[in-house]
N, C-alpha and C positions, 0 to 999 in steps of 0.2 A: 774376409770382409764381405764379399758379395753374398756368401752363404748366409751370414748373419743378417745382412740387409734383406735378403729374401724372406727371412722369418719375421720381419718387421722391426728389427733392432736398428738403432741409429749407430752405424758402424763406420770406423775410420781406419784407413791404412796409411802409414807413414813410411815413405821410402827415401833413402839417401841417394840411390843410384838413379840418375835421370832416365836411363834406358828402361829399367824395370818399372819406374813410375809411369812412363809412357805406355808400356805394354799393359799395365794394370788399368790405367785410365781408359785405354781403348776397349778393354774387356768390359769395363763399367759402362761405357757409352753404348755398347752393343747389348747390354742387359735390358730387361723390361723396365718400364718407367718407375714402378714401385721400388725396384732395387736401386736405380739411379737416385731417386729421391732420398732414400735412407742410407746412402753411402757417400764417402768422400775419399779420394786418394790425394794425399798431401805429399808434396816434394819438400823435404827439409830434414833438419836435424833437431830432434826433440830436446837436445841439451843446449842448443845455441840459437833457437828460432822461436820467438814468442808466438807467432801466428801458428806454427806447427803445434805447439803445446796447447793453444786455445782450441784447435780442431780436435785434439785428443780429449780435452776436458768435456766437450759436448757429446762424446760418444758413449753409447751403452756398452760397446764391445771394442776392444783394441787387440789386434793381432800383432804379436811381436815375434819375428823370426830373427833371433839374436845369435850372434857368434860369441864364442867363449869370452874374448876380451871385453865385450860390451856388457855381459851379464852382471858383474858387480855394480856397475853404475845404475842398472835398472832395479836391482833388488834393493 
């Protein structure tokens, strides 16, 4: 997400795990201003959270690190 944002893309990362979301958010906050402006780290479930889905709709780039049981729902 941060790499895409550094290229000027509007990038969003969606995380289910609060600990991983916090780590990603801290990395984002320590990034240059242009990266912070072009990125968002969203805590939530894209299947059950409308605000999370809305954040993904605005993104030019979405990174999904999926586990096998989740993949059929994404495809």
